[in-house]
SERO-842434 format. One record per residue (C-alpha): residue number from 1; residue in three letters; x, y, z. Coordinates in nm, 2 decimals, always signed. Layout:
<rs>
+-----+------+--------+--------+--------+
!  nr ! rest !      u !      v !      w !
+-----+------+--------+--------+--------+
! NUM !  ALA !      X !      Y !      Z !
...
+-----+------+--------+--------+--------+
</rs>
This chain:
<rs>
+-----+------+--------+--------+--------+
!  nr ! rest !      u !      v !      w !
+-----+------+--------+--------+--------+
!   1 !  MET ! +16.04 !  -1.93 ! +31.29 !
!   2 !  ILE ! +16.12 !  -1.55 ! +31.25 !
!   3 !  GLU ! +16.27 !  -1.43 ! +31.56 !
!   4 !  LEU ! +16.22 !  -1.06 ! +31.60 !
!   5 !  LYS ! +16.20 !  -0.88 ! +31.94 !
!   6 !  TYR ! +15.97 !  -0.61 ! +31.82 !
!   7 !  SER ! +15.67 !  -0.59 ! +31.58 !
!   8 !  LEU ! +15.74 !  -0.51 ! +31.20 !
!   9 !  VAL ! +15.52 !  -0.36 ! +30.92 !
!  10 !  ILE ! +15.64 !  -0.42 ! +30.57 !
!  11 !  GLU ! +15.47 !  -0.21 ! +30.30 !
!  12 !  ALA ! +15.48 !  -0.26 ! +29.93 !
!  13 !  THR ! +15.54 !  +0.07 ! +29.73 !
!  14 !  GLU ! +15.44 !  +0.18 ! +29.39 !
!  15 !  ASP ! +15.77 !  +0.08 ! +29.27 !
!  16 !  PRO ! +15.77 !  -0.30 ! +29.24 !
!  17 !  THR ! +16.13 !  -0.32 ! +29.33 !
!  18 !  PHE ! +16.13 !  -0.17 ! +29.68 !
!  19 !  PHE ! +15.94 !  -0.24 ! +30.01 !
!  20 !  GLY ! +15.96 !  +0.00 ! +30.30 !
!  21 !  PHE ! +15.95 !  -0.14 ! +30.67 !
!  22 !  TYR ! +15.93 !  +0.00 ! +31.02 !
!  23 !  SER ! +15.87 !  -0.12 ! +31.38 !
!  24 !  PRO ! +15.58 !  +0.03 ! +31.54 !
!  25 !  ASP ! +15.75 !  -0.07 ! +31.88 !
!  26 !  LEU ! +16.08 !  +0.09 ! +31.82 !
!  27 !  GLU ! +16.07 !  +0.45 ! +31.75 !
!  28 !  GLY ! +16.30 !  +0.57 ! +31.47 !
!  29 !  PHE ! +16.35 !  +0.22 ! +31.32 !
!  30 !  THR ! +16.30 !  +0.21 ! +30.94 !
!  31 !  GLY ! +16.44 !  +0.05 ! +30.64 !
!  32 !  VAL ! +16.39 !  -0.06 ! +30.28 !
!  33 !  GLY ! +16.44 !  -0.39 ! +30.09 !
!  34 !  HIS ! +16.39 !  -0.54 ! +29.75 !
!  35 !  SER ! +16.15 !  -0.82 ! +29.87 !
!  36 !  ILE ! +15.96 !  -0.93 ! +30.18 !
!  37 !  GLU ! +16.25 !  -1.17 ! +30.25 !
!  38 !  ASP ! +16.51 !  -0.90 ! +30.21 !
!  39 !  CYS ! +16.31 !  -0.67 ! +30.46 !
!  40 !  LEU ! +16.28 !  -0.94 ! +30.72 !
!  41 !  TYR ! +16.67 !  -1.01 ! +30.70 !
!  42 !  LYS ! +16.75 !  -0.65 ! +30.73 !
!  43 !  ALA ! +16.49 !  -0.57 ! +30.99 !
!  44 !  LYS ! +16.64 !  -0.86 ! +31.21 !
!  45 !  TRP ! +16.99 !  -0.73 ! +31.20 !
!  46 !  GLY ! +16.88 !  -0.37 ! +31.18 !
!  47 !  ILE ! +16.70 !  -0.39 ! +31.51 !
!  48 !  GLU ! +17.01 !  -0.51 ! +31.68 !
!  49 !  GLU ! +17.22 !  -0.22 ! +31.53 !
!  50 !  HIS ! +16.94 !  +0.02 ! +31.63 !
!  51 !  ILE ! +16.94 !  -0.09 ! +31.99 !
!  52 !  ALA ! +17.32 !  -0.07 ! +32.01 !
!  53 !  PHE ! +17.29 !  +0.28 ! +31.88 !
!  54 !  LEU ! +17.03 !  +0.38 ! +32.13 !
!  55 !  LYS ! +17.25 !  +0.21 ! +32.41 !
!  56 !  GLY ! +17.55 !  +0.39 ! +32.29 !
!  57 !  ARG ! +17.36 !  +0.74 ! +32.32 !
!  58 !  GLY ! +17.23 !  +0.65 ! +32.66 !
!  59 !  MET ! +16.87 !  +0.65 ! +32.53 !
!  60 !  PRO ! +16.59 !  +0.43 ! +32.67 !
!  61 !  ILE ! +16.54 !  +0.09 ! +32.50 !
!  62 !  PRO ! +16.18 !  -0.02 ! +32.46 !
!  63 !  LYS ! +16.11 !  -0.35 ! +32.63 !
!  64 !  ALA ! +16.08 !  -0.64 ! +32.38 !
!  65 !  ASN ! +15.74 !  -0.71 ! +32.25 !
!  66 !  PRO ! +15.63 !  -1.05 ! +32.41 !
!  67 !  ASN ! +15.41 !  -1.13 ! +32.10 !
!  68 !  PRO ! +15.56 !  -0.95 ! +31.81 !
!  69 !  THR ! +15.37 !  -0.95 ! +31.48 !
!  70 !  ILE ! +15.46 !  -0.89 ! +31.12 !
!  71 !  VAL ! +15.21 !  -0.72 ! +30.89 !
!  72 !  ILE ! +15.26 !  -0.71 ! +30.53 !
!  73 !  ARG ! +15.04 !  -0.46 ! +30.34 !
!  74 !  ASN ! +15.02 !  -0.18 ! +30.06 !
!  75 !  GLU ! +15.17 !  +0.15 ! +30.16 !
!  76 !  LYS ! +14.93 !  +0.40 ! +30.30 !
!  77 !  ARG ! +14.84 !  +0.67 ! +30.06 !
!  78 !  LEU ! +14.78 !  +1.02 ! +30.16 !
!  79 !  GLU ! +14.44 !  +1.13 ! +30.05 !
!  80 !  ALA ! +14.42 !  +1.45 ! +29.83 !
!  81 !  VAL ! +14.30 !  +1.75 ! +30.03 !
!  82 !  ALA ! +13.99 !  +1.91 ! +29.86 !
!  83 !  LYS ! +14.06 !  +2.27 ! +29.78 !
!  84 !  THR ! +13.76 !  +2.51 ! +29.87 !
+-----+------+--------+--------+--------+
</rs>
């Protein structure tokens, strides 16, 4: 079982050696990894560090998600803006 307190989105990038990740539940939390497993490991410990940082700054801590999800997808691409 993967034990995360917040949801996580892992996105494949155009570079096959990197994945990006972020939590939609935890503003400002992002990272990169070399595989999906690496992202999960870094996210688990990174979330704890991010929460400690927020606490240290006296900032609000979002409540843990009672049913966090992990989504793995291709990165969203910006569509070209048509010039008129």
